[in-house]
N, C-alpha and C positions, 0 to 999 in steps of 0.2 A: 490668469492659469495657476495651477496649483503649484506646490513647492515640490522639488525634486525629491528622490529616496533618501538621499544623504541627508538633506535638510531636515527633513521630517522624522528620520530616524535618531539623529542626534538631539531634536528636540523633546524627544522622549526617553531619550537615555539608552537605546539599542545600537547594538551595531552592524554592520554589513559582514556576514563571511561569505567566502565561496568556497566551494568543494572541487576537489578534482572530478573527472570523469568517473562514473561509478556504473557497475553492473546493476541489472534488476535486484540482485539478490545480496548486493553488499550493502552493508550499513556505510551512512553517512557522516564524516567526521563532525562531532560536537551533537549530532543530532541521534546517533545510534541508528537503530533498525527498526522502522517502524512503518509497517506497510503502508497504511496512508500516505505518508511521505512519498515513497517510491512511487506508488500508482499515480498521483498527482505529477509528480517530476516527469515520468515517462510519457505523460499525457500532453506536456508541453511542447512546443515545436516552434519554428521560427515565424510560422502565421500566428501561435496561440503562445507568445513568449511568458505570459503572466499567468497564475493561476487566477479562477475567479473568486476565490476567497482564501484567506489565510488558514493554514492547516494547524489544527490544535496537536500538540505532543505532550508527552508526559511532562517536558520542561517548559512548557508554554504554547506559542505560537511561533509559526515561522510562514515568512512570505515568499515563495519558489518563483524565480524567474529563469526562463530558459536561455544558457549563455553558449550552447553548440553541442553536435552531436558528432562523434567519431564511429567508424564502423568497426565491430570486433574483430580483434586478430582471429582466424580460423584456427591456426593452433591452440588457442585459448578456448575456442568451442569443442574441438575435439577432445581435450583434456576434461573438459565439463559434461560432455556429451551424456554420458550415463546419468550422472546427477540430474541433469535436465529432465531425462525419459522418466526417471524416476520419481520426479515431484509431479511431471504431468500425469502420470499414471495414477500417483496416489490422488491428485485432483479429480481425475476422472471416477476412481471409485468412491471417492466421498459424494461425489454429484450424485451418482446411480445409488450410493445407499440411501442418501437424503431423500431423493425421489419415491424410491420402495417405500421407506418409513412413512412418506405422506401418503403415499396411496393406501398402505395398510391402515393408518389413522383414518382417512375419509371413508374407507368402506366397513371400517369396524364399528361396532356398538359395543361402548364402555359403559358398563354399570357399575355404581361405587354402593359398597353395602357399609351400613353404619356402624356395625359393630362387626369387623370382619374377623375378629379373635374367638369368635363364639361357633364358627362353623367348621 
C-alpha cells in the first residue's frame, strides 16, 4: 500500500494545515479568496472526501479533504440575505447579458475594412 499523507507531505517538505468551517464567500486561512478552492471544497462530502486533483492557487497547489459540515445558523443567513440576493441577481444578469451578446455575434455579419481611417 501507499504511504500516509503526513509521511508523504514530510518527505517533500510541505505541511498539513486545517481551516475552520467556512462559508462559500469566506476566504480560507493561508490561502486567501480563490474561487476555484471554494468551488472544489464545497463539492466535497463524506461520500467524496478528497478532490480528484490538487487545486492550483496563486501560492502553489493545495490538496483538499472534507473534514465535516455544519448547518448554517439562520440568524447569520438573515443578516446576509440581501447580499446573497444581490449576488444571485448579478449572476443572472451576467448570464443573460452573455447569452444576448452571443446571439448578437452569431446572427451578425462582421466585415473588417483594411483602411478604416479613410472612410
